[in-house]
C-alpha positions as CSV (number, residue, x, y, z in Angstrom):
1,X,8.1,22.9,-9.8
2,X,10.3,22.6,-6.8
3,X,11.9,19.1,-5.5
4,X,10.1,18.8,-2.4
5,X,6.6,19.5,-4.2
6,X,7.5,17.1,-6.8
7,X,8.5,14.1,-4.1
8,X,4.9,15.0,-2.3
9,X,3.4,14.3,-5.8
10,X,5.4,11.5,-6.1
11,X,5.4,9.9,-2.6
12,X,1.0,9.8,-3.5
13,X,1.4,8.6,-7.2
14,X,3.8,5.5,-5.4
15,X,1.3,5.0,-2.2
16,X,-2.0,4.8,-5.0
17,X,0.0,2.3,-7.3
18,X,0.8,0.1,-4.3
19,X,-2.9,-0.1,-3.4
20,X,-4.5,-0.4,-6.8
21,X,-2.2,-3.8,-7.3
22,X,-2.7,-5.1,-3.8
23,X,-6.4,-4.6,-4.6
24,X,-5.8,-6.2,-8.2
25,X,-4.8,-9.0,-6.2
26,X,-6.9,-9.7,-3.9
27,X,-9.9,-9.4,-6.3
28,X,-8.8,-12.1,-8.5
29,X,-9.4,-14.4,-5.0
30,X,-12.3,-16.3,-2.9
31,X,-12.9,-15.1,0.4
32,X,-11.5,-18.9,1.4
33,X,-8.6,-18.3,-0.5
34,X,-7.6,-15.2,1.7
35,X,-7.2,-17.1,5.3
36,X,-5.0,-19.7,3.4
37,X,-1.5,-20.3,4.9
38,X,1.3,-22.2,3.8
39,X,2.9,-23.2,7.3
40,X,2.8,-22.1,10.9
41,X,5.5,-19.1,9.8
42,X,3.9,-18.0,7.3
43,X,0.9,-15.3,7.5
44,X,-2.6,-14.9,5.2
45,X,-3.5,-12.5,2.9
46,X,-5.9,-11.8,5.4
47,X,-3.1,-11.3,8.3
48,X,-1.1,-9.2,6.1
49,X,-4.1,-6.7,5.4
50,X,-4.8,-6.7,8.8
51,X,-1.2,-5.5,10.1
52,X,-0.9,-3.0,6.8
53,X,-4.3,-1.6,8.1
54,X,-3.1,-1.8,11.8
55,X,0.1,0.0,10.8
56,X,-0.8,2.5,8.4
57,X,-3.6,3.5,11.7
58,X,-1.1,3.9,13.7
59,X,1.6,5.7,11.7
60,X,-0.6,8.1,10.2
61,X,-3.1,9.6,12.8
62,X,-1.8,12.8,14.1
63,X,1.2,12.2,11.6
64,X,2.5,15.0,12.8
65,X,1.5,15.5,16.3
66,X,2.1,12.0,17.8
67,X,4.9,8.9,17.8
68,X,3.9,6.6,15.3
69,X,3.8,3.6,17.5
70,X,0.0,4.7,19.0
71,X,-0.6,3.1,22.3
72,X,-3.8,1.5,20.8
73,X,-1.7,-0.5,18.7
74,X,-1.8,-4.2,19.5
75,X,0.8,-5.6,16.7
76,X,0.2,-8.9,18.1
77,X,-2.9,-9.7,17.1
78,X,-2.0,-8.0,13.4
79,X,-1.2,-11.7,12.3
80,X,-4.3,-13.3,14.2
81,X,-6.7,-14.3,12.1
82,X,-10.5,-12.3,12.9
83,X,-11.5,-10.8,9.3
84,X,-14.7,-13.1,8.7
85,X,-15.0,-12.0,4.6
86,X,-13.6,-10.1,1.9
87,X,-15.6,-7.2,2.5
88,X,-14.7,-6.9,6.1
89,X,-10.7,-7.1,4.9
90,X,-11.3,-4.4,2.4
91,X,-13.8,-2.1,5.1
92,X,-10.2,-2.3,7.1
93,X,-7.9,-2.2,4.2
94,X,-9.5,1.8,2.5
95,X,-9.7,2.2,6.6
96,X,-5.6,2.2,7.1
97,X,-5.3,3.9,3.0
98,X,-7.2,6.9,4.2
99,X,-6.4,7.7,7.4
100,X,-2.4,7.6,5.4
101,X,-3.9,10.0,2.5
102,X,-5.4,12.2,5.1
103,X,-2.7,12.4,6.8
104,X,-0.2,13.3,3.5
105,X,-2.7,14.8,1.4
106,X,-2.6,17.9,3.5
107,X,1.6,17.9,3.8
108,X,3.1,21.0,2.5
109,X,6.5,21.2,0.8
110,X,8.1,23.2,4.0
111,X,6.9,20.4,6.8
112,X,9.3,17.4,4.9
113,X,11.9,18.4,7.1
114,X,10.2,18.8,10.4
115,X,11.0,15.9,12.5
116,X,8.4,13.2,13.8
117,X,8.8,10.2,16.1
118,X,8.0,6.1,15.4
119,X,8.7,4.4,19.1
120,X,10.7,8.1,20.5
121,X,13.2,7.4,17.3
122,X,13.1,10.9,15.2
123,X,12.3,11.4,11.6
124,X,12.1,13.7,9.5
125,X,8.7,13.2,7.3
126,X,10.7,12.6,4.4
127,X,12.0,9.9,6.4
128,X,9.0,8.7,7.6
129,X,7.1,8.8,4.5
130,X,10.1,6.6,2.4
131,X,10.6,3.9,5.3
132,X,6.7,3.5,4.6
133,X,7.0,3.4,1.1
134,X,9.1,0.4,1.6
135,X,7.3,-1.1,4.5
136,X,3.9,-1.2,2.5
137,X,5.5,-2.4,-1.2
138,X,6.7,-5.4,0.7
139,X,4.0,-6.9,2.5
140,X,2.0,-5.7,-1.0
141,X,4.7,-7.9,-3.1
142,X,3.9,-10.9,-0.9
143,X,0.2,-10.5,-1.4
144,X,0.6,-10.4,-4.9
145,X,2.9,-13.5,-4.9
146,X,0.4,-15.3,-2.6
147,X,-2.3,-14.4,-4.8
148,X,-0.8,-15.7,-7.9
149,X,0.6,-18.6,-6.2
150,X,-3.1,-20.3,-5.1
151,X,-4.7,-18.5,-8.3
152,X,-2.4,-20.6,-10.3
153,X,-3.0,-20.7,-14.3
154,X,-6.1,-18.5,-13.5
155,X,-4.3,-15.9,-12.7
156,X,-4.3,-12.8,-14.7
157,X,-1.2,-10.3,-15.0
158,X,-0.7,-7.8,-12.9
159,X,2.4,-6.3,-15.1
160,X,3.6,-7.4,-18.1
161,X,2.2,-11.6,-18.7
162,X,5.4,-13.7,-18.9
163,X,6.8,-14.3,-22.3
164,X,4.9,-11.1,-23.3
165,X,7.5,-8.3,-23.0
166,X,8.4,-7.6,-26.1
167,X,4.6,-7.4,-27.9
168,X,4.0,-4.9,-24.3
169,X,7.5,-2.7,-25.4
170,X,6.0,-3.0,-29.4
171,X,2.7,-1.3,-27.9
172,X,4.0,1.4,-25.6
173,X,7.0,2.3,-28.2
174,X,4.2,2.5,-31.1
175,X,2.6,5.9,-29.0
176,X,3.7,9.5,-28.3
177,X,5.4,10.2,-25.3
178,X,3.4,10.9,-22.1
179,X,3.1,11.0,-18.2
180,X,1.3,8.5,-16.3
181,X,-2.3,9.8,-16.0
182,X,-4.8,8.7,-13.3
183,X,-8.5,8.2,-13.0
184,X,-10.6,11.2,-11.8
185,X,-11.1,9.0,-8.6
186,X,-7.7,7.5,-8.4
187,X,-6.5,11.4,-8.2
188,X,-9.1,12.7,-6.0
189,X,-7.6,9.9,-3.6
190,X,-4.3,12.5,-4.1
191,X,-6.3,15.2,-2.5
């Protein structure tokens, strides 16, 4: 497989992985926990989700043909709690991710060097994708960390549980070598 094709497939898998990570963290929380703020200078998980969704809708709508900072985007409003429930939050979360996957799924390897603009600044498609692959995991890490703090001892680990690395590695190395595969539903999002 050509390097540009590998890059696109890898980027799609990374976006999907971080989407799933955020959803697994959010699923462990009660509705009211989504709106908790530690202090006036922090954002609730709901605000972080609203920001991610707003960013995705702005960046990925007409990705190749219009500036990634849309005139209709109100970034400051993304940091104001307006969601009424987890269901509403997840609906907007999915709108953002659907917009992202609808934009990157049809990309062709030869388009990776095309120039797109974000706030009038030119980026190759590769740079734009990498920019978001740095931005989204940053915020999803915040969601995971905050969710873990809110759940305290009731938290179900999303990776290797604390003090379980040996067990995890023993189980992994007892298997044949393989390439990570996604479920059919997950793969359909990549198409």
